[in-house]
C-alpha positions in Angstrom: 0.0 0.0 0.0 1.3 3.5 -0.9 0.2 6.9 0.3 1.3 10.5 0.1 2.1 12.7 3.1 1.4 16.4 2.4 1.6 19.2 4.9 1.4 22.9 5.6 -0.2 24.2 2.5 -0.9 27.7 4.0 -3.3 28.4 1.1 -5.1 31.7 0.5 -7.1 32.7 -2.6 -5.3 36.1 -2.2 -2.6 37.0 0.2 -2.7 40.5 1.6 0.4 42.5 1.0 2.6 43.4 4.0 5.6 45.7 4.2 7.4 43.7 6.9 7.2 40.9 9.4 5.9 37.3 8.9 3.1 38.3 6.6 5.5 39.9 4.2 7.0 36.5 3.3 3.8 35.7 1.2 4.3 38.8 -1.0 6.5 36.9 -3.6 5.7 33.2 -2.6 4.6 30.9 -5.4 1.0 29.8 -4.9 0.9 26.5 -2.9 -1.6 25.2 -5.5 1.2 25.5 -8.1 3.5 23.6 -5.8 0.9 21.0 -5.1 0.4 20.4 -8.9 4.2 20.1 -9.3 4.2 17.5 -6.5 1.4 15.4 -8.0 2.9 15.4 -11.5 5.8 13.5 -10.0 3.5 10.7 -8.8 1.5 8.0 -10.5 -1.8 8.6 -8.6 -3.2 5.3 -9.9 -0.7 3.6 -7.6 -1.6 5.8 -4.5 -4.2 4.4 -2.1 -4.8 7.5 -0.1 -3.3 10.9 0.9 -2.8 12.4 4.4 -2.5 16.1 5.0 -1.1 17.2 8.4 -2.6 20.6 9.0 -2.2 24.3 8.2 -4.4 23.9 5.2 -4.9 27.7 4.9 -3.1 30.8 6.2 -5.6 32.1 8.7 -8.2 32.3 6.0 -12.0 32.5 5.6 -14.4 29.7 4.8 -14.2 30.6 1.1 -10.5 29.7 1.2 -11.3 26.3 2.6 -14.0 25.8 0.0 -11.6 26.7 -2.8 -8.8 24.5 -1.5 -11.2 21.5 -1.1 -12.4 22.0 -4.7 -8.8 22.1 -6.0 -7.7 19.1 -4.0 -10.6 17.0 -5.2 -10.0 18.0 -8.8 -6.3 17.2 -8.6 -6.7 13.9 -6.6 -9.7 12.6 -8.5 -10.8 9.4 -6.8 -7.9 9.1 -4.4 -9.2 9.5 -0.9 -7.6 12.1 1.4 -7.5 12.4 5.2 -6.6 15.6 6.9 -6.1 17.2 10.2 -6.0 20.9 11.3 -3.1 23.2 12.3 -2.6 26.4 14.3 -3.2 28.5 11.2 -6.6 26.8 10.6 -9.7 28.5 12.0 -12.0 25.6 12.9 -15.2 27.4 12.3 -14.1 28.6 8.9 -12.9 25.1 8.1 -16.2 23.4 9.0 -18.1 26.0 7.0 -16.0 25.8 3.9 -15.4 22.1 3.9 -18.8 20.8 5.1 -21.1 23.8 5.0 -21.5 23.2 8.8 -21.5 25.4 11.8 -19.0 23.9 14.2 -15.9 24.9 16.2 -15.0 21.5 17.7 -11.7 19.6 17.3 -11.6 17.7 14.0 -11.1 14.1 14.8 -11.8 11.2 12.4 -11.2 7.5 12.0 -10.9 5.9 8.6 -10.1 2.4 7.4 -8.5 1.8 4.0 -8.0 -1.9 3.3 -6.1 -3.3 6.2 -4.9 0.0 7.6 -6.7 2.2 10.1 -6.0 6.0 10.0 -6.7 8.2 13.0 -6.7 12.0 12.5 -6.2 13.7 15.8 -6.6 17.4 16.2 -4.0 18.8 18.7 -4.2 22.3 17.3 -5.7 25.5 18.6 -6.1 28.4 16.2 -3.2 30.9 16.6 -1.6 28.8 19.3 1.8 27.9 17.7 2.5 25.3 20.4 -0.7 23.3 20.2 -2.8 21.9 23.0 -4.3 18.5 24.0 -7.3 18.8 26.3 -8.4 16.0 28.7 -11.4 15.2 26.4 -9.0 14.8 23.5 -6.7 12.5 25.6 -9.7 10.3 26.4 -10.9 10.3 22.8 -7.5 9.2 21.5 -7.1 6.5 24.2 -10.5 5.1 23.4 -9.8 5.0 19.6 -6.4 3.2 20.2 -8.0 0.7 22.5 -10.8 0.0 20.0 -8.3 -0.6 17.2 -5.8 -2.6 19.2 -5.9 -5.5 16.8 -5.5 -3.5 13.6 -2.5 -1.8 12.3 -3.0 2.0 12.7 -1.3 5.2 11.8 -1.9 8.5 13.7 -1.8 11.9 11.9 -1.6 15.2 13.8 -0.2 18.6 13.2 2.0 19.6 16.1 5.2 17.6 16.7 5.7 15.5 19.8 9.5 15.3 20.1 11.0 18.2 22.1 14.4 18.2 20.3 13.0 17.7 16.9 13.0 21.3 16.0 13.7 24.8 17.5 10.0 25.6 18.1 8.4 23.9 21.1 6.6 20.6 20.8 3.0 20.2 22.1 2.9 19.6 25.8 2.4 15.9 26.6 2.8 13.7 29.7 3.8 10.2 30.6 0.3 8.9 30.2 0.1 10.1 26.6 3.4 8.3 25.8 2.0 5.2 27.6 -1.1 5.2 25.4 1.0 5.4 22.3 3.5 2.8 23.4 0.8 0.2 24.2 -1.1 0.8 21.0 -1.1 -0.9 17.6 0.3 2.1 15.9 2.8 1.4 13.1 3.4 5.1 12.3 2.9 8.6 13.5 2.8 11.5 11.0 3.1 15.2 11.9 3.4 18.6 10.3 4.0 22.1 11.7 7.8 22.3 11.5 8.0 22.4 7.6 11.2 20.3 8.0 11.4 16.5 7.2 12.2 14.3 10.1 12.5 10.5 10.7 12.6 9.2 14.2 10.8 7.4 17.0 8.3 8.4 19.6 7.2 6.0 22.4 8.9 3.2 20.4 6.7 4.0 17.3 8.1 5.1 13.9 7.6 8.8 13.6 7.8 11.1 10.5 7.3 14.7 9.4 7.6 16.0 5.9 8.3 19.4 4.3 5.7 22.0 3.5 4.1 23.0 0.2 4.6 26.7 0.9 7.7 27.9 2.8 10.5 26.7 5.1 12.0 28.7 8.0 15.6 28.5 9.1 16.4 29.7 12.7 19.4 32.0 12.7 19.3 32.7 16.4 18.2 35.7 18.5 14.7 35.6 17.2 15.7 35.9 13.5 14.3 33.4 11.0 15.2 33.2 7.3 12.2 32.1 5.2 12.6 30.4 1.8 10.1 29.0 -0.7 9.6 25.2 -0.3 7.8 22.3 -2.0 8.4 19.0 -0.4 6.2 15.9 0.3 6.6 12.3 1.1 5.8 9.0 -0.6 5.1 6.4 2.1 4.9 2.6 1.7 3.0 0.3 4.2 3.9 -3.4 3.8 4.0 -6.3 6.2 3.2 -4.0 9.2 6.1 -1.6 8.5 6.2 1.9 6.9 9.0 3.4 4.9 9.1 7.0 3.8 10.8 8.9 1.0 10.9 12.7 1.1 10.6 14.3 -2.4 11.4 17.8 -3.4 9.0 19.1 -6.0 11.1 22.3 -6.6 14.8 23.1 -6.4 14.1 26.8 -6.1 15.2 28.1 -2.7 14.0 31.6 -3.3 14.4 33.9 -0.3 11.0 35.1 0.9 12.3 37.3 3.7 14.2 37.5 7.0 12.0 38.2 10.0 13.0 39.3 13.5 10.3 38.0 15.8 11.7 40.0 18.7 10.7 43.3 17.1 
């Protein structure tokens, strides 16, 4: 079984112009839809069983942005199913309205089964909270799902990373009980987004992966200064005999500088 891991699209139908700061990096950024098309051209979709998207679908957008992105995704992917989670740049109310024409502001959790694999989408995001958050209710929901699926190979997808030393930005706050839930589960893989940097490691003895973004990548230069460059990376993942292997693919070799931002200013 093969699937794609996409992340951090940060789409807007139209990005507002900004003279400086974080928002200014979007002034000259190639549309993520163009980057997505470049990525999918490199893949034979007839051999892809499903796609996972690990959050930050849009860049703090409106419901119309979500609706537009959904239409484009479904046009590009055709009959290939996709499973997504939300990130800290995703407004839940706007997402539900644009994706489902539904009034809701709850965490977006789903459970899907594709052939012999179970996919849990777990929402550990809070809009505009860059570090994420897992409530007690969310802990209980995830624990129940992992217990229910204990006999079936499962992958977990979420936005905020779990490993503290994975990246310079903080990981989501977790405790020993969370690690225990993961360790005792039937998970064969954990997939995260948020950092915009590919990573291959282990969390609670489970294989753990992040991929690059389809928008931009940030390089921490110290003292609150971050250099932002254009980015277009995704992963091709293979699930076979209970194991997952991942290949990170660059859809563009253009490392165009988007801006240098001092977050202490």
